[in-house]
N, C-alpha and C positions, 0 to 999 in steps of 0.2 A: 520556473514553476515554484509555487509556495509550498510550505510544509504540508498543507492539506493535500495538495497534488502529489507530493512525494509519498505521503502515507498511502494514498489511494493506489498509486502505482505499486508500491511495495506489497500491499495486501492483495492486489490483483496477481502479482507474480506468485505469491503463496497459494492463492486459489487455483491458478492455472497450472502451477508446477514447473513453469519455465518462463524465461524472459521472452522467447519468441511467441508463445501462446498468449502471454499477457499483452505483448505488443499488438498482436492481431485484434484482441478484444478491445483494446484502448484506441486503436487506429494510429498507433505510433510505430516507429521503426524499432527493431530489436536493439539497435545501437542507442537510440534515445532512452529506452527503458534501462539499459545497462548503465548509461551515464547518470540517470536520475538516481538509481540505487547506489551507485558509487558515490555520488555527491551526498546522499543521505548518510551513508556509512562514514564518510569523512567528517561530516558535521557531528555525528554521534560519537565518533572516535572508536567505533566497534564494527567488526565484520558481522553482517547479518546472515550471510550465506557462505557455506563452503562450496566452492566451485570445483567439481571433479569432472574434468573433460567437459562434456556438454550437459552433464547433470548438475543440479544444485540441491543443497540440503540446508535447512535452517540451522544456524548455530544456536547455542543456548540464549545468547543475547537476542538473536532473531526471533526465537519463540517468545521471549518476554515482550519484545516490541510488538509482535503480532497480537498477542493477547491484549495488551494495553491499547494498542492502536485500534483494534476492532471495537473496543469499548468507546473510544473517542468518536468513531464514525457512527456507532449506534446512538450515542448521546446526541450527536448532531441531527441525525434522522428523527429522533424523538422530539427534539426542540422544533424542528421544521414542521413535523406532523401536528404538534400541539398548536402552533400558530394557524395552520390550515384548518384544524378542527374548530378553533375559536372563530374564525372567519365564516365558517359554515352556519353559525348561529345568527349571523347578522342578516 
């Protein structure tokens, strides 16, 4: 999966509050979601979640990544919408 996909999975885990719920929403296995987040953390060199038993909590780095990552996805959606809007005029 590319960086965009990893970001999407990470933000879904944040929104859903768990790896399992994010996996259900995305149609992936919980193991796949966990591995994607672990790969993202390895690439960034930072833990994004504190794992406490079955519960998770964003670390400070995770909160920073969430905030900036959400802006990236918002910018992408805006770019796509602007193209769609310009095509509507043709």
